[in-house]
N, C-alpha and C positions, 0 to 999 in steps of 0.2 A: 447491581450494574453501575456502569460509570453514569455520573449525574447528568451529563449532556445527552445521553443516548435514550431512545425510546423502543429499542428493539423488542424488549419484553413486554412493555405496555401495548405495542401494536398488535402483538399476538393475542394479548389478553382482551383488548378492546373489540378486535375483529377476529375471533377465533375461526380457524379454518380458511381465511381469505389471504392469509400471508404464506407465501411460498417458503417452506422450511428447508426443503432439500431437494436438489436435483440429482439423478442417479449418474454414475460414471458413463453408462452407455449413452445418455442423452448428450453429455459433453462430447463424447467421441464422435457421435453421428453428425453433430453440428460442425465440429472442426473438419470432418472428412468432406461434408457437403461444401464448405467454404473453399477448401483446396481444390475440389473438382471443378468448381467454377472460376478457379484462378484468382481467388481474393485473398489478400493478406488477412490474417486473424491474429488476434491475442486474446487472452483470457486472464482474468484476476479471480483467483479462488479465495474467498472469504466466507466466514460463518460464525463469528462470534467466539465464544469461549466455551467449549465442550469438555466434559470431564475426561481425565486421563489423557490417552493418546488418540482419542477419537478423531479430532481434527486432522492430525497427521495421517491417520489411517485412511480418512475419506479422501484427502488430497492426493495421496499416493495412488489409490484406486482410480481416481479421475485422470491423473497424469499417465498412467499406464493404459487407460482406456483410449486416451487421445493418441498414443503411440500405435496402439493395436488398430484403431480405425483408420489412421492417416498413413501409417507406414513411416512416419518421422522418427528419426533416431536422434540421440544426442540431447542438446539442450533445446527445449521447446519454448514457443513464444508464451510463457505462462508465468504469472506472478503467484506466489502463495502469501496470504496475509493472515497472520494468526497471532495469538499470544506468545510471548517468549516460552519456549519449552524449558523446564528445569533440567531435562535430559538433553544435553547439547547434541547428542548423537542423532536426535530427530532432525536436526537442521542438515546433517549430512545426508540423511535418509531422503529428505525432500529434494535436495540436489541431485542425488543419485537417480531419483525417480524422473528427473527432466525439467524441473523448475528451473528457470533462467534467473530469477531474482526473487527477493523475499522482503516483506514488510512486518516488522515488530513495532507496533505503534505504542509509544509511550503516552501520547496525548498531552501531557503537561510536563514542564521541565523541572520546576522547583521541588526540591525533596519533600518539603512539607505539604506541597499541593497534590503530589501523587496519591497518598492515601485519602485526602479529602475529595478529590474529583473522581479517582478510580479505585474505590475501596476494595473491590473484587480482585483486581489485578495486584493491588499492594498486598493483599492478605495472602493471596494464593502463589504469587510469583515473587514479588518484591522489586524495588527499583534497581538494587545493586545486581540482582540475578538478571534482570532485563538488560541492563548495560553489558553484562558479561555475555549474554546470548547475542547481542547486537555485534560485539567485537568478534565472536566466534564465527558469526555468520559472514563476516567480511573475510576471514580466513578461508571460508568455504566457497563463497560466490564471487568474491573479488570486490575491489573498491568501487563504488558507484553503483553496485548491484544490490545494495542493502538500504532499505528505507525505513525511517521512522516518522510517523506523522504526529502533527500537534495541532490542536484545535485552537485557532487564533481568536482570542478574546476572553479566554478563561484566565489569562495571567497578564501582567504588565508587559509592555513592549520589550523591555530588556531581557525578559526570560527567553524569548524566541531567539534573540541574537545570541544570547549565552549558550543556548542548545546547539546553535548552528557552529559557534566557535569551538565547541567541544567535539561534535560529531564529524563535521567535515573533514578535519585533518585525520581522523580515524577511518576515512573511506566510507562514512555513512551519509546518506542523502536525507537531510531533514525536509519533510513536506509540510507546508504551512497550509492547513485546511480552513477555509472560512467557516466560522461557527454559524450554523443554522439551528436556530432555537426551535426544538421539536416539541410538538404537542405530545404529552404523556410522559416527558422526561422530567426528572427531579428539578430542572431549571426551566420549566415551562414558564413563560410570562417574563422571563428576563429578556434583555436586549443585547443583541451583538453589537460590536463596535461599528463605527461609521465606516463606509467602504474605503475612505482615503486612509484611515488607519490601517486596515487589512492590506492596502496595496502598498503602503510604505514599507510594513514589516515584510512582506513578500519580496520586494525589490531589494531591500538590504540584506535578506537571507541569500537571494540569487547572486549578490555581489560576493558574498563569502563563498558560495559554491563555485564561482567562477575562478576564485584564487585557489581554492584547495582540491576541486575536482574539475579541472578545465575540460575534461572529455565530455562533459554534460552540455557545454555549449558547442556541439558539432552536430551536423546534419546526420552523420552516421549513428550517433547515439539516439537522436530523436526518430530515426527510421527504424532501428532494430530493437531498441529497448522496449520490453513487453509491456511496460507501464507508463511510457512516455506518449500518451495520447491525449491531446487537448480536447478531442471530440468526445470522449466518454469518461474522462477522470472527473471525480467530483472536486478535486483540487486543482481546478483549471487555471488559477492565476499563475502557479509556478511554471507551466508549460508555455502559457502566453508570454510570460516575461522572458523566458529563454529563447522563444521564436523571435520576440521583438529584438533581442540582442544579436541575433544572427539574421538580421534583414527580413523578418516575416516569413521564415521558412514554413512551407505548408506540408501537412501530412495528409494524404489523399488515400482512403481505403478503396482503391480501384482494382479492377480486373487486370490480370497480367496475361500476356500472350501464352506463356508457358506456366502452369501451375507451379506453385513452390515445391 
């Protein structure tokens, strides 16, 4: 597993207490209940690195269940977050099933750091294949609809700016996620950078975003994008900075007079 992650360790330490899987029907019923009450909803589907195409199969089943239970057609307010598939047609398949955006998280930028921090991803997919999948995803989902997260603090500051300078002109949204040192991970006992360091990296990356993907600094993007929620995203810094730059725009998950 990735060295900063404790997903496997958490299950081993507390067997049976970690929710491993939710059924497609559960997703569909929750989405339907939200719409019946006139509430905006969005969902992020994520689940680690499963063998073969099991991740894509699960996500497609969930997206279909949401459509079945809600009656929604076309693009759903749903992001799929998974490892980059070697078979690029799987990206098309997820889009056709209703996903409105996709995240293929590189985690670290420097080529030498990828196998060191993410040995499983490097061995089973590879960095070049990952970049190829990201570019294909832009062709399918569109610029600004494809994300790749980086764990802030595993590399020097310049690596994150280099990542942004490479990805943003190609239509890819780099997400800078503050590193939370997790118990049970290979890096347990290490220390994340100071908050000021993380804030500076985030602000500089958002400046690059503003130049290359100006649509992300609009209220329309923050209202409609399935992943642009500062209330529930783990990478809250980027959304707060975007909101700050457009005068503190608020996202309120409130009921509407007419259901969506």
